[in-house]
Structures are given as C-alpha cells and as structure tokens.
C-alpha positions as CSV (number, residue, x, y, z in Angstrom):
1,D,91.5,87.1,101.8
2,E,88.3,86.1,103.4
3,I,89.4,87.6,106.8
4,L,90.4,90.8,105.0
5,K,87.1,91.1,103.2
6,A,85.1,90.5,106.4
7,A,87.2,93.0,108.3
8,V,86.7,95.7,105.6
9,M,83.0,95.1,105.7
10,K,83.0,95.4,109.5
11,Y,85.5,98.3,110.0
12,G,85.4,100.1,106.7
13,K,88.1,101.3,104.3
14,N,89.9,103.7,106.7
15,Q,90.8,101.4,109.6
16,W,93.8,99.6,108.0
17,S,95.8,99.4,111.2
18,R,92.9,97.8,113.0
19,I,92.3,95.4,110.1
20,A,96.0,94.5,109.9
21,S,96.0,93.6,113.6
22,L,93.5,90.7,112.8
23,L,95.9,89.3,110.2
24,H,99.2,87.6,111.0
25,R,102.3,89.2,109.5
26,K,100.4,91.7,107.3
27,S,100.9,95.5,107.6
28,A,98.2,98.1,107.3
29,K,99.8,99.1,104.0
30,Q,99.7,95.6,102.7
31,C,96.1,95.1,103.7
32,K,95.1,98.4,102.0
33,A,97.0,97.5,98.8
34,R,95.5,94.0,98.6
35,W,92.0,95.5,99.0
36,F,92.3,98.3,96.5
37,E,94.3,96.4,94.0
38,W,92.4,93.1,93.9
39,L,89.6,92.4,96.5
40,D,87.5,95.5,96.2
41,P,84.3,94.3,94.5
42,S,84.1,97.5,92.5
43,I,87.3,96.7,90.6
44,K,86.6,95.0,87.2
45,K,88.6,91.9,86.5
46,T,87.0,91.1,83.1
47,E,88.4,91.6,79.7
48,W,88.6,95.2,78.5
49,S,85.7,96.3,76.3
50,R,86.2,98.5,73.2
51,E,84.3,101.3,75.0
52,E,86.6,101.0,78.0
53,D,89.7,101.2,75.7
54,E,88.3,104.3,74.0
55,K,87.5,106.0,77.3
56,L,90.9,105.1,78.6
57,L,92.7,106.6,75.6
58,H,90.5,109.8,75.8
59,L,91.1,110.2,79.5
60,A,94.9,109.6,79.1
61,K,95.0,112.5,76.6
62,L,93.2,114.8,79.0
63,M,95.1,113.7,82.1
64,P,98.5,112.2,81.1
65,T,100.0,110.0,83.8
66,Q,97.1,110.6,86.2
67,W,96.3,106.9,86.5
68,R,94.9,107.2,90.1
69,T,92.5,109.8,88.9
70,I,91.5,107.9,85.7
71,A,91.2,104.5,87.5
72,P,87.9,105.1,89.4
73,I,86.3,106.6,86.3
74,I,87.0,103.4,84.4
75,G,86.4,101.1,87.3
76,R,89.8,99.6,87.2
77,T,93.0,100.0,89.3
78,A,95.7,102.5,88.3
79,A,98.0,99.6,87.5
80,Q,95.4,98.0,85.2
81,C,94.9,101.3,83.4
82,L,98.6,101.9,82.9
83,E,99.2,98.4,81.7
84,R,96.3,98.6,79.3
85,Y,97.3,102.0,78.0
86,E,100.8,100.7,77.3
87,F,99.3,97.7,75.5
88,L,97.2,99.9,73.3
89,L,100.0,102.2,72.2
C-alpha cells in the first residue's frame, strides 16, 4: 500500500499502468480499485453520521442506483453508499 500511495502522489491518478509496473503481480485495474476503494485519503472510513444518512437517503431518491454519482457528494465509495443504503432500508 505504501508503494501504491507514493506512486499515486508521484504520477497522479491517471497513470495506472505505469503505477502497476512498480508493483509485483498487480494490474493497473487492481491498483486503481485499491486506490479509489480504500487508500484515497478523501474517502471517509469513520462511522456514518445522521446527516450523512439523511443526505444519502435524499440523494438515493433523486438518483436511484447512481451510486458512483452519489459517492463523491457524500465522500464515500459507491460500495459504501450502497451498503449503507441497504442497511437503512
């Protein structure tokens, strides 16, 4: 993970093939997924707040199943948003 973080800082978020070449047995797709699903510092990993829950429910009504659109608004991953939405139902 540390090599991936350093490579993203050096090469940016659009050079996944180049970044993957620095890691053994990891594809560009795997590197990108690891970054955007877990390592990206903008992704919240804390407990969901009441305000986030309300915002999520509101956005899900406006944009049903558009988790990739909703996720950056909430500051979570699409998978986190879907999982939380299903929990709240």
